[in-house]
C-alpha beads as a LAMMPS data file, in Angstrom:
LAMMPS data file: protein, C-alpha beads

250 atoms
249 bonds

1 atom types
1 bond types

-500.0 500.0 xlo xhi
-500.0 500.0 ylo yhi
-500.0 500.0 zlo zhi

Masses

1 110.0

Atoms # bond

1 1 1 213.905 345.632 208.389
2 1 1 217.251 345.360 206.656
3 1 1 220.213 343.783 208.415
4 1 1 222.724 345.468 206.115
5 1 1 223.681 349.107 205.626
6 1 1 223.636 351.257 202.491
7 1 1 227.372 350.878 201.938
8 1 1 227.024 347.083 202.231
9 1 1 224.401 347.020 199.489
10 1 1 226.478 349.242 197.233
11 1 1 229.501 346.987 197.674
12 1 1 227.529 343.775 197.170
13 1 1 225.755 345.149 194.108
14 1 1 229.097 346.127 192.590
15 1 1 230.802 342.839 193.448
16 1 1 227.998 340.595 192.215
17 1 1 227.529 342.700 189.068
18 1 1 231.227 342.375 188.292
19 1 1 231.135 338.619 188.846
20 1 1 228.273 338.275 186.402
21 1 1 230.079 340.513 183.891
22 1 1 233.076 338.162 183.958
23 1 1 231.151 335.493 182.016
24 1 1 232.870 334.563 178.785
25 1 1 231.186 334.681 175.385
26 1 1 231.640 330.920 175.015
27 1 1 229.411 330.363 178.069
28 1 1 226.396 332.262 176.742
29 1 1 224.753 329.203 175.200
30 1 1 224.973 327.081 178.362
31 1 1 221.587 326.040 179.741
32 1 1 220.526 326.997 183.271
33 1 1 219.649 323.561 184.690
34 1 1 217.016 324.732 187.184
35 1 1 215.385 327.326 184.869
36 1 1 213.892 325.425 181.924
37 1 1 214.339 327.249 178.653
38 1 1 216.858 329.739 180.054
39 1 1 220.493 330.046 179.006
40 1 1 223.339 332.136 180.375
41 1 1 222.539 334.624 177.609
42 1 1 218.939 334.817 178.871
43 1 1 220.044 335.611 182.406
44 1 1 222.638 338.203 181.396
45 1 1 220.106 339.907 179.134
46 1 1 217.403 339.756 181.812
47 1 1 219.571 341.383 184.484
48 1 1 220.843 343.987 182.034
49 1 1 217.255 344.836 181.124
50 1 1 216.315 345.205 184.793
51 1 1 219.299 347.475 185.430
52 1 1 218.250 349.762 182.587
53 1 1 214.619 349.835 183.655
54 1 1 215.492 350.590 187.290
55 1 1 217.758 353.410 186.102
56 1 1 214.628 354.947 184.590
57 1 1 212.687 354.403 187.812
58 1 1 215.338 356.392 189.659
59 1 1 214.506 359.538 187.664
60 1 1 210.738 359.006 187.434
61 1 1 208.062 360.538 189.651
62 1 1 206.574 358.123 192.234
63 1 1 203.334 357.634 190.290
64 1 1 204.949 357.166 186.864
65 1 1 206.198 353.588 186.664
66 1 1 208.111 353.273 183.368
67 1 1 206.427 350.826 180.973
68 1 1 208.249 347.713 179.837
69 1 1 208.525 349.272 176.384
70 1 1 210.742 351.999 177.854
71 1 1 213.708 349.605 177.563
72 1 1 214.580 347.708 174.418
73 1 1 215.248 343.986 174.373
74 1 1 218.853 342.852 174.886
75 1 1 220.983 342.161 171.816
76 1 1 221.429 338.614 170.555
77 1 1 224.866 337.034 170.762
78 1 1 228.086 338.193 172.436
79 1 1 227.067 341.869 172.224
80 1 1 224.837 341.208 175.230
81 1 1 227.926 341.250 177.467
82 1 1 228.849 344.863 176.692
83 1 1 225.151 345.783 176.854
84 1 1 224.931 344.247 180.323
85 1 1 228.138 345.910 181.571
86 1 1 226.890 349.311 180.439
87 1 1 223.528 348.647 182.106
88 1 1 225.166 347.710 185.416
89 1 1 227.156 350.932 185.349
90 1 1 224.012 352.943 184.575
91 1 1 222.153 351.407 187.510
92 1 1 224.964 351.961 189.978
93 1 1 225.465 355.550 188.846
94 1 1 221.737 356.282 189.063
95 1 1 221.654 354.961 192.619
96 1 1 224.695 357.067 193.477
97 1 1 223.223 360.272 192.076
98 1 1 219.716 360.078 193.477
99 1 1 218.542 360.842 197.006
100 1 1 217.829 357.347 198.301
101 1 1 215.239 358.730 200.702
102 1 1 213.031 360.082 197.936
103 1 1 210.000 358.028 196.780
104 1 1 210.331 356.183 193.486
105 1 1 207.993 353.980 191.456
106 1 1 208.277 350.203 191.606
107 1 1 206.229 347.136 190.716
108 1 1 205.472 346.878 194.466
109 1 1 204.049 350.380 194.747
110 1 1 205.890 353.544 195.727
111 1 1 209.210 352.776 197.381
112 1 1 212.417 354.709 197.938
113 1 1 215.923 354.418 196.552
114 1 1 217.079 352.309 199.505
115 1 1 214.437 349.719 198.593
116 1 1 215.697 349.575 195.015
117 1 1 219.364 349.376 196.051
118 1 1 218.586 346.422 198.284
119 1 1 216.378 344.776 195.638
120 1 1 219.016 345.029 192.913
121 1 1 221.758 343.643 195.136
122 1 1 219.670 340.502 195.697
123 1 1 218.474 340.300 192.106
124 1 1 221.983 340.148 190.709
125 1 1 223.293 337.827 193.456
126 1 1 220.709 335.113 192.766
127 1 1 221.115 335.447 189.007
128 1 1 224.894 335.353 189.305
129 1 1 224.443 332.035 191.107
130 1 1 222.176 330.886 188.252
131 1 1 224.930 331.575 185.750
132 1 1 227.590 329.868 187.853
133 1 1 225.375 326.795 188.134
134 1 1 225.249 326.488 184.344
135 1 1 228.730 324.941 184.325
136 1 1 228.318 323.128 187.635
137 1 1 230.126 325.712 189.756
138 1 1 229.162 325.991 193.414
139 1 1 229.830 329.592 194.416
140 1 1 227.515 330.465 197.305
141 1 1 226.004 333.843 197.999
142 1 1 227.693 335.739 200.830
143 1 1 226.164 334.533 204.119
144 1 1 225.180 337.970 205.465
145 1 1 223.749 338.903 202.067
146 1 1 221.791 335.639 201.876
147 1 1 220.469 336.155 205.402
148 1 1 219.134 339.556 204.410
149 1 1 217.885 338.040 201.153
150 1 1 215.559 335.704 203.054
151 1 1 214.199 338.665 204.991
152 1 1 213.733 340.583 201.734
153 1 1 211.924 337.695 200.073
154 1 1 209.531 337.446 203.020
155 1 1 209.054 341.225 203.275
156 1 1 208.729 342.043 199.572
157 1 1 207.688 339.005 197.550
158 1 1 205.458 337.094 199.916
159 1 1 202.927 339.951 200.356
160 1 1 202.758 340.690 196.622
161 1 1 203.395 337.475 194.708
162 1 1 203.115 334.417 196.948
163 1 1 200.227 332.180 195.848
164 1 1 199.175 330.790 199.210
165 1 1 196.123 329.128 197.695
166 1 1 198.454 326.942 195.630
167 1 1 199.545 325.147 198.790
168 1 1 196.113 323.586 199.092
169 1 1 195.616 324.293 202.786
170 1 1 192.071 323.259 203.791
171 1 1 189.864 325.961 205.366
172 1 1 189.834 325.729 209.136
173 1 1 192.886 323.492 209.314
174 1 1 195.682 324.239 211.738
175 1 1 198.280 326.555 210.198
176 1 1 201.411 324.527 209.373
177 1 1 204.787 326.020 210.244
178 1 1 208.204 326.033 208.591
179 1 1 211.360 326.619 210.612
180 1 1 214.470 327.783 208.743
181 1 1 217.870 327.612 210.427
182 1 1 221.037 329.003 208.845
183 1 1 223.978 327.072 210.217
184 1 1 226.811 329.394 209.172
185 1 1 225.801 332.750 210.649
186 1 1 224.273 334.081 213.856
187 1 1 220.616 335.118 214.103
188 1 1 219.713 333.022 211.086
189 1 1 216.405 331.523 212.172
190 1 1 212.837 332.120 211.001
191 1 1 209.419 330.633 211.719
192 1 1 206.860 330.836 208.910
193 1 1 203.182 330.205 209.683
194 1 1 201.071 329.295 206.653
195 1 1 197.456 330.241 207.264
196 1 1 194.635 329.601 204.750
197 1 1 194.665 333.219 203.562
198 1 1 197.908 334.753 204.801
199 1 1 201.496 333.944 205.652
200 1 1 203.077 335.395 208.776
201 1 1 206.644 335.035 209.921
202 1 1 209.079 336.008 212.625
203 1 1 212.766 335.620 213.292
204 1 1 212.847 333.093 216.094
205 1 1 214.081 329.752 217.311
206 1 1 210.934 327.644 217.457
207 1 1 209.821 324.161 216.512
208 1 1 208.013 323.900 213.188
209 1 1 206.108 321.139 211.434
210 1 1 209.169 320.998 209.211
211 1 1 212.663 322.314 209.888
212 1 1 215.235 323.011 207.188
213 1 1 218.881 323.499 208.165
214 1 1 221.692 324.596 205.889
215 1 1 223.888 327.505 204.955
216 1 1 222.189 330.873 204.560
217 1 1 222.964 330.709 200.847
218 1 1 221.334 327.300 200.417
219 1 1 218.267 328.326 202.421
220 1 1 217.824 331.396 200.237
221 1 1 218.287 329.362 197.075
222 1 1 215.730 326.809 198.235
223 1 1 213.251 329.578 198.997
224 1 1 213.816 330.982 195.496
225 1 1 213.306 327.539 193.884
226 1 1 216.935 327.290 192.816
227 1 1 217.743 324.087 194.702
228 1 1 215.516 321.306 195.979
229 1 1 214.889 320.767 199.705
230 1 1 216.904 317.542 199.660
231 1 1 220.041 319.690 199.467
232 1 1 219.310 320.693 203.088
233 1 1 218.937 318.870 206.390
234 1 1 215.186 318.431 206.693
235 1 1 213.269 317.227 209.745
236 1 1 209.537 316.695 209.871
237 1 1 206.976 317.140 207.101
238 1 1 209.251 317.655 204.073
239 1 1 206.204 317.922 201.807
240 1 1 205.603 321.415 203.205
241 1 1 208.821 322.608 201.549
242 1 1 207.815 321.040 198.241
243 1 1 204.453 322.768 198.476
244 1 1 206.168 326.042 199.363
245 1 1 208.211 325.853 196.184
246 1 1 205.103 325.133 194.116
247 1 1 203.388 328.216 195.543
248 1 1 206.441 330.464 195.497
249 1 1 207.225 330.549 191.782
250 1 1 207.817 334.281 191.879

Bonds

1 1 1 2
2 1 2 3
3 1 3 4
4 1 4 5
5 1 5 6
6 1 6 7
7 1 7 8
8 1 8 9
9 1 9 10
10 1 10 11
11 1 11 12
12 1 12 13
13 1 13 14
14 1 14 15
15 1 15 16
16 1 16 17
17 1 17 18
18 1 18 19
19 1 19 20
20 1 20 21
21 1 21 22
22 1 22 23
23 1 23 24
24 1 24 25
25 1 25 26
26 1 26 27
27 1 27 28
28 1 28 29
29 1 29 30
30 1 30 31
31 1 31 32
32 1 32 33
33 1 33 34
34 1 34 35
35 1 35 36
36 1 36 37
37 1 37 38
38 1 38 39
39 1 39 40
40 1 40 41
41 1 41 42
42 1 42 43
43 1 43 44
44 1 44 45
45 1 45 46
46 1 46 47
47 1 47 48
48 1 48 49
49 1 49 50
50 1 50 51
51 1 51 52
52 1 52 53
53 1 53 54
54 1 54 55
55 1 55 56
56 1 56 57
57 1 57 58
58 1 58 59
59 1 59 60
60 1 60 61
61 1 61 62
62 1 62 63
63 1 63 64
64 1 64 65
65 1 65 66
66 1 66 67
67 1 67 68
68 1 68 69
69 1 69 70
70 1 70 71
71 1 71 72
72 1 72 73
73 1 73 74
74 1 74 75
75 1 75 76
76 1 76 77
77 1 77 78
78 1 78 79
79 1 79 80
80 1 80 81
81 1 81 82
82 1 82 83
83 1 83 84
84 1 84 85
85 1 85 86
86 1 86 87
87 1 87 88
88 1 88 89
89 1 89 90
90 1 90 91
91 1 91 92
92 1 92 93
93 1 93 94
94 1 94 95
95 1 95 96
96 1 96 97
97 1 97 98
98 1 98 99
99 1 99 100
100 1 100 101
101 1 101 102
102 1 102 103
103 1 103 104
104 1 104 105
105 1 105 106
106 1 106 107
107 1 107 108
108 1 108 109
109 1 109 110
110 1 110 111
111 1 111 112
112 1 112 113
113 1 113 114
114 1 114 115
115 1 115 116
116 1 116 117
117 1 117 118
118 1 118 119
119 1 119 120
120 1 120 121
121 1 121 122
122 1 122 123
123 1 123 124
124 1 124 125
125 1 125 126
126 1 126 127
127 1 127 128
128 1 128 129
129 1 129 130
130 1 130 131
131 1 131 132
132 1 132 133
133 1 133 134
134 1 134 135
135 1 135 136
136 1 136 137
137 1 137 138
138 1 138 139
139 1 139 140
140 1 140 141
141 1 141 142
142 1 142 143
143 1 143 144
144 1 144 145
145 1 145 146
146 1 146 147
147 1 147 148
148 1 148 149
149 1 149 150
150 1 150 151
151 1 151 152
152 1 152 153
153 1 153 154
154 1 154 155
155 1 155 156
156 1 156 157
157 1 157 158
158 1 158 159
159 1 159 160
160 1 160 161
161 1 161 162
162 1 162 163
163 1 163 164
164 1 164 165
165 1 165 166
166 1 166 167
167 1 167 168
168 1 168 169
169 1 169 170
170 1 170 171
171 1 171 172
172 1 172 173
173 1 173 174
174 1 174 175
175 1 175 176
176 1 176 177
177 1 177 178
178 1 178 179
179 1 179 180
180 1 180 181
181 1 181 182
182 1 182 183
183 1 183 184
184 1 184 185
185 1 185 186
186 1 186 187
187 1 187 188
188 1 188 189
189 1 189 190
190 1 190 191
191 1 191 192
192 1 192 193
193 1 193 194
194 1 194 195
195 1 195 196
196 1 196 197
197 1 197 198
198 1 198 199
199 1 199 200
200 1 200 201
201 1 201 202
202 1 202 203
203 1 203 204
204 1 204 205
205 1 205 206
206 1 206 207
207 1 207 208
208 1 208 209
209 1 209 210
210 1 210 211
211 1 211 212
212 1 212 213
213 1 213 214
214 1 214 215
215 1 215 216
216 1 216 217
217 1 217 218
218 1 218 219
219 1 219 220
220 1 220 221
221 1 221 222
222 1 222 223
223 1 223 224
224 1 224 225
225 1 225 226
226 1 226 227
227 1 227 228
228 1 228 229
229 1 229 230
230 1 230 231
231 1 231 232
232 1 232 233
233 1 233 234
234 1 234 235
235 1 235 236
236 1 236 237
237 1 237 238
238 1 238 239
239 1 239 240
240 1 240 241
241 1 241 242
242 1 242 243
243 1 243 244
244 1 244 245
245 1 245 246
246 1 246 247
247 1 247 248
248 1 248 249
249 1 249 250
């Protein structure tokens, strides 16, 4: 269940999209240190492509997921910036025009426009951070947005893309637990229980086999494999967080 409202997602999508659009042409060749093989150009093109594809989802029937070929590849060189800016505008306008309660296609099955608005706001926020990190900038994701981003990751990505078997949990073993604690915002605690064939979670203050404490932004970035666990305060079995990141390469 989302902690933010529709107007919050619209504002955050607009703000984070604008921040990403402010990248200069001279920065496009910078490497993304935590994404091997990716440059700023790669990220800008990737997000622009997603914006254009989602714009097509917003006018498609629920059972007609647009194919990847429905959107062309981003241009090479500085032209990608204008291409991205146009794409961001298209996505925002499509989400303004459509009835957000109506079902739409997605890679996670039939969803509604609210689901896509939330998803895009988090997509661009994490990728904006990627681009900032290319020149060593530390510009965190808004705490309330990051808090909701952890919920969204657990609600959306864990059921569809988390490779629990990659954690190497032995059959019949006790289910290890991970406690996350955001230190800069209220109600920022989760307990994840890693069973041999499923992951369950709840928002709660409870002792885990490992506890990770940090800002909501840093917790989200760790969960998305953007920063390593040693950037957080970690207590207990730190190897569980390393194994999480190995299994959670979404």
